[in-house]
Backbone as CSV, one residue per row, in Angstrom:
resi,resn,N_x,N_y,N_z,CA_x,CA_y,CA_z,C_x,C_y,C_z
1,MET,43.779,158.274,150.501,43.796,157.975,149.096,44.128,159.216,148.235
2,LYS,43.443,160.337,148.462,43.796,161.549,147.685,45.197,162.040,147.885
3,ALA,45.571,161.893,149.092,46.906,162.401,149.504,47.956,161.512,148.773
4,ALA,47.740,160.280,148.653,48.713,159.347,147.946,48.594,159.773,146.528
5,SER,47.471,160.077,145.914,47.365,160.364,144.533,47.965,161.655,144.245
6,ARG,47.906,162.650,145.134,48.676,164.043,144.943,50.147,163.745,144.920
7,PHE,50.592,162.839,146.000,52.082,162.643,146.010,52.575,161.991,144.787
8,ALA,51.833,160.953,144.245,52.347,160.254,142.993,52.307,161.237,141.867
9,ALA,51.313,162.165,141.740,51.401,163.007,140.731,52.381,164.057,140.854
10,ARG,52.882,164.512,142.038,53.804,165.500,142.286,55.321,164.822,142.029
11,HIS,55.407,163.558,142.333,56.711,162.763,142.155,56.729,161.730,141.092
12,GLU,55.876,161.926,140.024,55.724,160.803,139.217,57.144,160.512,138.500
13,ARG,57.844,161.514,138.123,59.218,161.126,137.452,60.105,160.532,138.461
14,LYS,60.188,160.965,139.577,60.943,160.272,140.552,60.612,158.873,140.842
15,LEU,59.275,158.563,140.748,58.918,157.194,141.008,59.200,156.383,139.930
16,ILE,59.310,156.832,138.702,59.609,155.999,137.539,61.105,155.777,137.542
17,LEU,61.938,156.663,137.941,63.251,156.494,138.126,63.498,155.447,139.212
18,LEU,62.839,155.451,140.314,62.906,154.463,141.169,62.514,153.071,140.701
19,PHE,61.597,153.006,140.015,61.155,151.736,139.311,62.286,151.164,138.508
20,CYS,62.899,152.070,137.594,64.073,151.766,136.883,65.156,151.167,137.669
21,ALA,65.357,151.761,138.800,66.490,151.396,139.684,66.238,150.026,140.276
22,ILE,64.988,149.784,140.612,64.574,148.500,141.248,64.733,147.372,140.190
23,ALA,64.389,147.689,138.877,64.605,146.663,137.866,65.923,146.397,137.622
24,ALA,66.815,147.467,137.629,68.249,147.215,137.334,68.863,146.472,138.560
25,LEU,68.467,146.773,139.903,68.957,146.030,141.015,68.574,144.466,140.986
26,ARG,67.403,144.209,140.614,66.869,142.902,140.497,67.595,142.068,139.402
27,VAL,67.778,142.709,138.377,68.518,141.954,137.249,69.970,141.671,137.637
28,PHE,70.552,142.862,138.177,71.993,142.575,138.566,72.090,141.526,139.618
29,THR,71.366,141.418,140.461,71.329,140.388,141.584,71.302,138.934,140.961
30,PHE,70.252,138.837,140.130,70.129,137.412,139.724,71.115,137.082,138.568
31,CYS,71.612,138.068,137.775,72.698,137.824,136.753,74.011,137.331,137.594
32,ALA,74.184,138.012,138.717,75.406,137.745,139.514,75.192,136.463,140.329
33,ALA,73.928,136.040,140.571,73.848,134.830,141.523,73.804,133.545,140.793
34,PHE,73.277,133.444,139.605,73.098,132.319,138.940,74.484,131.862,138.216
35,PRO,74.961,130.593,138.472,76.110,130.088,137.878,75.982,129.962,136.286
36,PHE,77.099,129.793,135.673,77.146,129.323,134.122,77.198,127.896,133.982
37,PHE,76.408,127.303,132.986,75.737,128.075,131.948,74.272,127.397,132.012
38,ASN,73.200,128.151,131.931,71.924,127.681,132.087,71.292,126.838,130.911
39,ASN,70.205,126.246,131.226,69.669,125.313,130.285,68.711,125.932,129.154
40,VAL,69.001,127.303,128.977,68.172,127.936,127.850,69.191,128.435,126.801
41,ASP,69.974,127.365,126.459,71.021,127.443,125.397,72.075,128.623,125.595
42,GLU,72.401,128.907,126.882,73.196,129.972,127.232,74.671,129.666,126.675
43,GLN,75.016,128.484,126.504,76.347,128.226,125.862,76.348,128.540,124.389
44,ALA,75.252,128.396,123.639,75.110,128.524,122.209,75.167,130.108,122.069
45,HIS,74.409,130.908,122.901,74.382,132.348,122.804,75.778,132.913,123.160
46,LEU,76.476,132.332,124.189,77.737,132.973,124.499,78.770,132.643,123.218
47,ASP,78.698,131.500,122.596,79.442,131.245,121.551,79.313,132.293,120.403
48,LEU,78.014,132.541,120.117,77.792,133.832,119.062,78.318,135.060,119.509
49,VAL,78.155,135.241,120.720,78.560,136.669,121.243,80.114,136.845,120.993
50,MET,80.732,135.606,121.401,82.357,135.693,121.212,82.658,135.786,119.721
51,LYS,81.864,135.085,118.917,82.118,135.109,117.550,82.049,136.563,116.915
52,TYR,80.921,137.209,117.310,80.583,138.581,116.829,81.569,139.447,117.414
53,ALA,82.140,139.296,118.708,83.064,140.187,119.148,84.419,140.226,118.389
54,ARG,84.578,139.087,117.547,85.783,139.060,116.742,85.408,139.338,115.355
55,ALA,84.203,139.835,115.092,83.645,140.102,113.812,83.593,138.846,112.944
56,ASP,83.450,137.707,113.575,83.351,136.384,112.822,81.882,136.038,112.764
57,VAL,81.267,136.723,111.752,79.610,136.520,111.540,79.446,135.065,110.923
58,PRO,78.539,134.263,111.558,78.312,132.910,111.081,77.651,132.911,109.738
59,ARG,78.061,132.162,108.742,77.353,132.052,107.478,76.644,130.774,107.337
60,ASP,76.819,129.851,108.387,76.002,128.560,108.290,75.913,128.177,109.837
61,LEU,75.585,126.990,110.028,75.535,126.488,111.498,76.811,126.553,112.065
62,GLY,77.813,125.991,111.506,79.116,126.005,112.052,79.221,125.349,113.360
63,HIS,80.416,125.099,113.863,80.646,124.504,115.199,81.087,125.523,116.205
64,TYR,80.989,125.242,117.417,81.463,126.014,118.562,82.980,126.223,118.266
65,SER,83.334,127.575,118.568,84.665,128.021,118.376,85.617,127.456,119.563
66,SER,86.920,127.304,119.303,87.807,126.842,120.293,87.732,127.694,121.671
67,GLU,87.659,129.079,121.364,87.481,130.056,122.427,86.393,129.761,123.283
68,SER,85.167,129.745,122.796,84.053,129.450,123.629,83.949,128.060,124.058
69,ALA,84.472,127.161,123.475,84.346,125.736,123.930,85.264,125.583,125.185
70,ASN,86.325,126.220,125.160,87.391,126.222,126.350,86.631,126.816,127.554
71,SER,86.002,128.058,127.286,85.317,128.765,128.336,84.260,128.013,128.995
72,ILE,83.451,127.399,128.072,82.319,126.554,128.524,82.814,125.414,129.281
73,ALA,83.828,124.732,128.897,84.392,123.564,129.693,85.143,124.014,131.045
74,LEU,85.601,125.242,130.991,86.282,125.646,132.298,85.406,126.119,133.235
75,TYR,84.359,126.991,132.925,83.442,127.823,133.832,82.065,127.168,133.955
76,GLY,81.676,126.292,133.092,80.319,125.631,133.127,80.267,124.595,134.372
77,THR,78.996,124.672,135.004,78.619,123.870,136.025,77.386,123.037,135.785
78,PRO,77.228,121.819,136.414,76.236,120.914,135.892,74.762,121.152,136.592
79,GLU,74.578,122.194,137.435,73.369,122.197,138.207,72.079,122.265,137.447
80,TYR,72.131,122.830,136.147,70.935,123.006,135.468,70.591,121.778,134.755
81,PHE,71.341,120.708,134.580,71.197,119.615,133.734,71.238,118.274,134.700
82,MET,71.860,118.190,135.761,71.886,117.004,136.515,71.568,117.153,137.940
83,ALA,71.055,116.048,138.614,70.875,116.129,140.079,72.075,115.633,140.854
84,PRO,72.210,116.191,142.081,73.306,115.716,142.784,73.457,114.102,143.072
85,GLY,72.379,113.509,142.963,72.353,112.134,143.214,73.064,111.312,141.917
86,GLN,73.151,112.022,140.863,73.744,111.316,139.808,75.392,111.249,139.847
87,PHE,75.826,111.837,140.823,77.239,111.837,141.013,77.714,110.857,142.089
88,ALA,78.782,110.343,142.032,79.269,109.257,142.973,79.369,109.749,144.476
89,THR,79.589,111.004,144.581,79.776,111.679,145.836,78.400,112.124,146.322
90,ASN,77.393,111.872,145.559,76.064,112.403,145.910,75.869,113.886,146.194
91,ASP,76.839,114.588,145.340,76.907,116.174,145.521,77.448,116.535,144.272
92,PHE,77.175,117.797,143.881,77.962,118.449,142.671,79.322,118.576,142.829
93,PRO,80.144,118.191,141.782,81.594,118.258,141.892,82.001,119.679,141.850
94,PRO,83.213,120.142,142.308,83.627,121.453,142.269,83.816,121.945,140.893
95,PRO,83.683,123.117,140.491,83.788,123.666,139.241,85.215,123.344,138.696
96,ASN,85.368,123.232,137.465,86.604,122.751,136.785,87.682,123.919,137.009
97,TRP,87.421,125.059,137.060,88.380,126.124,137.233,88.974,126.170,138.628
98,THR,88.349,125.342,139.528,88.987,125.291,140.856,89.994,124.133,141.159
99,LEU,89.922,123.271,140.022,90.748,122.041,140.128,92.175,122.390,140.049
100,PRO,93.121,121.365,140.478,94.640,121.601,140.416,94.873,121.615,138.773
101,VAL,95.853,122.272,138.528,96.313,122.549,137.166,96.364,121.431,136.209
102,GLU,96.987,120.245,136.695,97.130,119.097,135.855,95.821,118.454,135.616
103,GLN,95.006,118.359,136.611,93.632,117.727,136.379,92.759,118.647,135.616
104,ARG,92.782,119.966,135.904,92.062,120.905,135.074,92.239,120.758,133.666
105,GLU,93.473,120.815,133.249,93.757,120.937,131.964,93.198,119.517,131.132
106,ASN,93.255,118.365,131.808,92.749,117.264,131.145,91.221,117.368,131.138
107,VAL,90.623,117.664,132.068,89.171,117.781,132.027,88.584,118.809,131.046
108,VAL,89.303,119.992,131.005,88.919,121.018,130.024,89.037,120.632,128.665
109,GLU,90.315,119.988,128.423,90.451,119.577,126.983,89.463,118.597,126.598
110,ARG,89.066,117.591,127.394,88.084,116.552,127.107,86.757,117.166,126.842
111,ASN,86.285,118.065,127.780,85.049,118.630,127.555,85.092,119.736,126.376
112,SER,86.015,120.507,126.173,85.973,121.489,125.182,85.905,120.683,123.730
113,ALA,86.733,119.551,123.657,86.652,118.723,122.421,85.303,118.259,122.104
114,TRP,84.436,117.959,123.025,83.019,117.645,122.824,82.299,118.725,122.320
115,TRP,82.445,120.061,122.917,81.744,121.234,122.420,82.150,121.638,120.953
116,ARG,83.379,121.416,120.754,83.924,121.832,119.382,83.358,120.882,118.273
117,SER,83.000,119.732,118.642,82.407,118.736,117.637,81.001,118.942,117.429
118,ASN,80.328,119.900,118.205,78.899,120.196,117.968,78.676,121.421,117.252
119,GLU,77.649,121.413,116.448,77.244,122.593,115.712,76.339,123.554,116.633
120,ASN,76.429,124.737,116.344,75.644,125.742,117.130,74.300,126.035,116.370
121,HIS,73.211,125.560,117.025,71.991,125.611,116.286,71.306,127.085,116.276
122,GLU,71.971,127.982,117.135,71.415,129.267,117.187,72.093,130.319,116.202
123,SER,73.085,129.675,115.301,73.777,130.545,114.426,72.931,131.206,113.392
124,GLY,71.665,130.799,113.089,70.820,131.474,112.058,69.879,132.596,112.811
125,GLU,70.213,132.824,114.077,69.305,133.903,114.676,69.858,135.265,114.241
126,PRO,68.873,136.210,114.114,69.160,137.648,113.834,70.320,138.153,114.610
127,PRO,71.042,139.215,114.088,72.318,139.528,114.620,72.368,140.657,115.634
128,LEU,71.258,141.482,115.789,71.399,142.678,116.549,71.943,142.339,117.979
129,TYR,71.392,141.562,118.771,71.791,141.112,120.073,73.236,140.802,120.102
130,TYR,73.672,139.956,119.251,74.916,139.384,119.285,75.988,140.378,118.936
131,GLY,75.668,141.283,117.938,76.592,142.349,117.573,76.683,143.333,118.718
132,THR,75.623,143.673,119.395,75.739,144.667,120.514,76.526,143.953,121.719
133,ALA,76.118,142.735,121.974,76.814,142.090,123.152,78.252,141.743,122.798
134,GLY,78.702,141.531,121.562,80.037,141.463,121.228,80.739,142.735,121.451
135,LEU,80.258,143.855,121.044,80.782,145.245,121.355,80.975,145.332,122.913
136,TRP,79.996,145.060,123.610,79.986,145.119,125.121,81.051,144.276,125.629
137,LEU,81.291,142.936,125.076,82.261,142.110,125.518,83.720,142.642,125.158
138,ASN,83.825,143.388,124.180,85.179,144.064,123.827,85.470,145.143,124.689
139,LEU,84.327,145.847,125.049,84.560,146.951,126.047,84.994,146.439,127.355
140,GLY,84.426,145.359,127.890,84.813,144.727,129.122,86.377,144.371,129.182
141,ARG,86.753,143.728,128.001,88.067,143.370,127.795,88.955,144.561,127.811
142,ALA,88.628,145.682,127.129,89.413,146.837,127.142,89.531,147.485,128.660
143,LEU,88.517,147.171,129.326,88.523,147.800,130.683,89.251,146.831,131.737
144,GLY,89.828,145.697,131.251,90.575,144.707,132.035,89.704,143.528,132.532
145,VAL,88.445,143.505,132.181,87.557,142.272,132.687,88.107,141.014,131.860
146,ASN,88.346,139.972,132.647,88.783,138.720,131.870,88.301,137.527,132.604
147,GLY,88.587,136.403,132.064,88.259,134.992,132.695,86.748,134.978,132.809
148,GLY,86.198,134.304,133.901,84.907,134.087,134.066,83.999,135.415,134.466
149,TRP,84.836,136.399,134.916,84.140,137.706,135.271,83.670,138.310,133.798
150,LEU,84.238,137.945,132.801,83.895,138.573,131.423,82.419,138.152,130.989
151,PHE,82.200,136.867,131.463,80.872,136.437,131.006,79.751,137.000,131.929
152,TYR,80.092,137.274,133.158,79.104,138.052,134.036,79.059,139.456,133.395
153,TRP,80.021,140.025,132.945,79.975,141.329,132.304,78.959,141.405,131.263
154,VAL,79.017,140.300,130.385,78.040,140.165,129.166,76.676,140.098,129.851
155,ARG,76.465,139.346,130.755,75.167,139.366,131.395,74.630,140.680,131.866
156,LEU,75.500,141.403,132.476,75.187,142.693,133.144,74.746,143.702,132.091
157,LEU,74.927,143.460,130.722,74.279,144.286,129.795,72.790,144.383,129.983
158,ASN,72.279,143.241,130.453,70.731,143.195,130.674,70.255,144.172,131.808
159,VAL,71.196,144.562,132.696,70.801,145.611,133.563,70.246,146.734,133.103
160,PHE,70.955,147.270,131.940,70.616,148.562,131.376,69.339,148.314,130.482
161,VAL,69.252,147.218,129.979,68.153,146.871,129.086,66.821,146.763,129.969
162,ALA,66.930,146.179,131.182,65.805,146.136,131.916,65.364,147.430,132.354
163,ALA,66.247,148.300,132.869,65.892,149.701,133.403,65.253,150.463,132.289
164,THR,65.820,150.374,131.053,65.335,151.141,129.873,63.772,150.683,129.526
165,THR,63.696,149.270,129.643,62.449,148.765,129.259,61.293,149.335,130.137
166,VAL,61.639,149.430,131.511,60.757,150.023,132.391,60.371,151.475,131.921
167,TRP,61.305,152.287,131.653,61.055,153.705,131.089,60.219,153.603,129.802
168,VAL,60.511,152.783,128.927,59.708,152.656,127.749,58.197,152.266,128.011
169,GLY,58.069,151.448,129.061,56.861,150.995,129.393,55.952,152.187,130.039
170,TYR,56.624,153.011,130.720,56.036,154.243,131.250,55.588,155.211,130.175
171,VAL,56.411,155.413,129.040,56.227,156.279,128.016,55.010,155.652,127.288
172,ALA,54.928,154.429,127.186,53.863,153.818,126.368,52.572,153.979,127.145
173,ALA,52.511,153.686,128.549,51.334,153.846,129.316,50.897,155.293,129.379
174,LYS,51.840,156.233,129.321,51.325,157.561,129.258,50.705,158.183,127.966
175,LEU,51.177,157.358,126.854,50.482,157.679,125.585,49.082,157.068,125.538
176,VAL,48.947,155.812,125.986,47.726,155.195,125.865,46.783,155.660,126.986
177,PHE,47.260,155.901,128.003,46.383,156.216,129.328,46.779,157.751,129.755
178,PRO,46.588,158.725,129.055,47.094,159.996,129.429,46.464,160.567,130.683
179,VAL,45.295,160.228,131.002,44.631,160.828,132.144,44.356,159.836,133.291
180,ARG,44.925,158.528,133.190,44.749,157.583,134.078,46.084,157.261,134.785
181,GLU,46.296,158.023,136.056,47.469,158.030,136.742,47.896,156.491,137.218
182,PHE,46.920,155.921,137.617,47.152,154.466,138.065,47.778,153.703,137.096
183,MET,47.341,153.735,135.784,47.899,152.921,134.784,49.188,153.471,134.391
184,ARG,49.515,154.735,134.420,50.775,155.228,134.027,51.838,154.766,135.045
185,LEU,51.503,154.464,136.210,52.479,154.098,137.268,52.549,152.508,137.359
186,SER,51.317,151.812,137.225,51.340,150.335,137.428,52.036,149.571,136.265
187,VAL,52.060,150.162,135.055,52.661,149.400,133.980,54.171,149.365,134.259
188,PRO,54.938,150.512,134.535,56.249,150.485,134.847,56.682,149.682,135.987
189,LEU,55.685,149.855,137.043,55.949,148.965,138.248,56.061,147.551,137.985
190,LEU,54.962,147.188,137.263,54.948,145.703,136.903,56.126,145.188,136.221
191,LEU,56.680,146.009,135.247,57.826,145.755,134.550,59.025,145.673,135.345
192,ALA,59.088,146.485,136.512,60.140,146.516,137.308,60.302,145.306,138.210
193,ILE,59.099,144.726,138.600,59.132,143.602,139.583,58.790,142.225,138.953
194,TRP,58.410,142.254,137.782,58.053,140.967,137.152,59.276,140.136,136.992
195,PRO,59.236,138.858,137.501,60.347,137.971,137.509,60.781,137.462,136.076
196,GLN,61.040,138.181,135.167,61.364,137.748,133.820,62.704,137.110,133.853
197,THR,62.905,135.879,133.757,64.163,135.136,133.753,64.995,135.389,132.490
198,THR,64.395,135.902,131.424,65.089,136.136,130.338,66.289,137.135,130.629
199,PHE,66.154,138.043,131.432,67.169,139.002,131.721,68.294,138.411,132.569
200,TYR,68.225,137.310,132.990,69.262,136.653,133.938,70.308,135.796,133.208
201,SER,70.337,135.862,132.008,71.329,135.063,131.222,71.732,135.802,129.822
202,ILE,72.700,135.099,129.216,73.173,135.650,127.928,72.153,135.019,126.815
203,GLN,71.320,135.813,126.282,70.447,135.338,125.373,69.805,136.592,124.634
204,SER,69.441,136.263,123.339,68.975,137.316,122.374,67.617,137.858,122.889
205,ASP,66.754,136.982,123.530,65.350,137.470,123.725,65.435,138.648,124.820
206,SER,66.564,138.775,125.440,66.473,140.000,126.396,66.284,141.300,125.787
207,PHE,66.589,141.454,124.456,66.331,142.672,123.672,65.007,142.837,123.213
208,SER,64.196,141.836,123.072,62.916,141.742,122.416,61.934,142.698,123.026
209,ALA,61.687,142.732,124.328,60.723,143.581,124.929,61.150,145.109,124.655
210,LEU,62.367,145.442,124.781,62.808,146.709,124.669,62.481,147.303,123.353
211,TRP,63.022,146.553,122.235,62.819,147.173,120.888,61.325,147.016,120.446
212,PHE,60.575,145.993,120.951,59.149,146.118,120.659,58.435,147.177,121.326
213,GLY,58.867,147.433,122.567,58.298,148.589,123.213,58.523,149.850,122.684
214,ILE,59.751,150.116,122.041,60.006,151.390,121.325,59.244,151.334,120.047
215,ALA,59.125,150.327,119.322,58.395,150.254,118.142,56.882,150.510,118.459
216,PHE,56.342,150.085,119.567,54.910,150.169,119.926,54.665,151.743,120.202
217,VAL,55.577,152.398,120.845,55.459,153.799,121.260,55.530,154.467,119.936
218,GLY,56.336,154.240,118.990,56.260,154.844,117.634,55.080,154.735,116.880
219,LEU,54.578,153.492,117.002,53.262,153.206,116.169,51.993,153.970,116.892
220,VAL,52.061,153.952,118.164,50.971,154.755,118.867,51.079,156.295,118.492
221,LYS,52.187,156.725,118.427,52.323,158.126,118.200,51.953,158.419,116.686
222,LEU,52.322,157.551,115.823,51.856,157.660,114.321,50.309,157.392,114.272
223,LEU,49.672,156.601,115.038,48.264,156.494,115.010,47.583,157.683,115.596
224,GLN,48.096,158.282,116.557,47.441,159.380,117.161,47.663,160.803,116.494
225,SER,48.598,160.748,115.441,48.876,161.954,114.823,48.375,162.060,113.386
226,GLU,47.593,163.256,113.173,47.006,163.407,111.852,48.014,163.410,110.848
227,ARG,49.037,164.275,111.043,50.098,164.444,110.070,51.423,164.170,110.728
228,PRO,51.816,162.994,110.880,53.047,162.670,111.710,54.262,163.103,110.915
229,PRO,55.299,163.536,111.657,56.527,163.997,111.022,57.289,162.911,110.514
230,LEU,58.113,163.208,109.459,58.976,162.242,108.806,59.974,161.570,109.757
231,SER,60.435,162.264,110.569,61.460,161.818,111.534,60.850,160.692,112.488
232,LEU,59.610,160.844,112.763,58.842,159.826,113.590,58.734,158.523,112.859
233,ALA,58.198,158.719,111.416,58.184,157.525,110.737,59.443,156.876,110.604
234,ILE,60.568,157.541,110.326,61.894,156.985,110.156,62.306,156.149,111.503
235,CYS,62.181,156.806,112.568,62.528,156.175,113.801,61.676,154.958,114.253
236,THR,60.331,154.964,113.877,59.576,153.968,114.164,59.878,152.798,113.114
237,GLY,60.117,153.144,111.947,60.587,152.018,110.948,61.916,151.378,111.407
238,LEU,62.734,152.171,111.864,63.984,151.643,112.355,63.853,150.741,113.578
239,ALA,62.934,151.153,114.546,62.558,150.304,115.694,61.928,149.070,115.310
240,LEU,61.048,149.129,114.294,60.489,147.783,113.830,61.509,146.880,113.096
241,ALA,62.461,147.447,112.446,63.553,146.610,111.878,64.348,145.973,112.920
242,ALA,64.712,146.842,113.948,65.442,146.357,115.211,64.701,145.217,115.896
243,THR,63.500,145.322,115.930,62.632,144.279,116.621,62.808,143.006,115.773
244,CYS,62.788,143.027,114.493,62.885,141.786,113.674,64.428,141.272,113.860
245,LEU,65.365,142.164,114.032,66.787,141.734,114.138,67.248,141.199,115.422
246,VAL,66.290,141.230,116.287,66.671,140.768,117.723,66.453,139.205,117.761
247,SER,65.276,138.649,117.369,64.928,137.232,117.512,63.996,136.923,116.403
248,SER,64.036,135.555,116.106,63.016,135.029,115.098,61.726,134.830,115.716
249,GLN,61.629,134.881,117.044,60.309,134.708,117.616,59.862,136.032,118.164
250,GLN,58.979,136.636,117.392,58.419,137.976,117.685,57.318,137.925,118.622
251,PRO,57.126,139.133,119.448,56.020,139.236,120.397,54.792,139.095,119.724
252,HIS,53.684,138.558,120.429,52.255,138.493,119.806,51.733,139.891,119.642
253,GLY,51.148,140.135,118.489,50.587,141.322,118.147,51.499,142.192,117.258
254,PHE,52.751,141.850,117.082,53.610,142.630,116.256,53.163,143.029,114.956
255,LEU,52.737,141.800,114.209,52.250,141.987,112.853,50.880,142.622,112.694
256,GLU,50.185,142.520,113.764,48.839,143.266,113.759,49.063,144.723,113.955
257,LEU,50.042,145.141,114.823,50.277,146.602,114.805,50.757,147.160,113.575
258,VAL,51.740,146.354,112.955,52.219,146.856,111.677,51.018,146.850,110.583
259,GLY,50.074,146.025,110.527,48.961,146.107,109.717,48.088,147.242,109.888
260,ARG,47.896,147.685,111.210,47.096,148.892,111.455,47.775,150.026,111.048
261,ILE,49.025,150.153,111.222,49.633,151.449,110.792,49.713,151.590,109.309
262,THR,49.891,150.417,108.648,49.843,150.382,107.202,48.525,150.876,106.670
263,ALA,47.499,150.304,107.290,46.128,150.575,106.862,45.846,151.997,107.026
264,ARG,46.364,152.650,108.158,46.058,154.017,108.305,46.834,154.961,107.368
265,THR,47.935,154.553,107.058,48.835,155.391,106.100,48.242,155.246,104.713
266,LYS,47.641,154.092,104.295,47.008,153.975,102.883,45.655,154.904,102.890
267,SER,45.043,155.007,104.053,43.774,155.634,104.019,44.017,157.191,104.114
């Protein structure tokens, strides 16, 4: 036991980097394995990412764009919404993009017309994720990624987010438990292996844990410092703002932490 403890202490930084790599590999695997589009409104999130990529920021609910409607109709599959027995063949039909050209055009046009007729209920969500993912999508296009591969490219943004979240978890645990080696390692390990399906699709909640974690680290540092530097206060404020700009559904305890730091500042 003591030997293991000494090994962990000596190679702590390397272990954390290994945990980050494990998280990245896990998210990469499932992002690549799951077909499009899942039942957690991935179609709606993709539509917003494609709109933000064109700097077309929604000002109301609006309808699905022609670009995203065609993409959803072409590359979407029914596994998340229907059972095999609901089809005449008692099995899932082949994806639309594999159909012969004439048949594919008719099916895609019919399905995309249905999507264009619907409003995107996610249009009122905060913009940080969609703006970032839109820039990432444009980078993929600039690198020559196109077709269905482009949507996997957008998903793979979560690979970097998951790895960074593990590192932020380690920093937070090190601040809160400076002398407890077990906690410093167990927190990032749990983050690395926890099967959080948010990271496996295109959706804004994938940024929530990261920005909340950064804000939490800043708040802890402010609480632990008698005279915190202005730069720390500014960075923490920006992280708190980013947390609010990711999703309308904030993690539990967010407002409580803000209240604690505000009370400390006033005192």
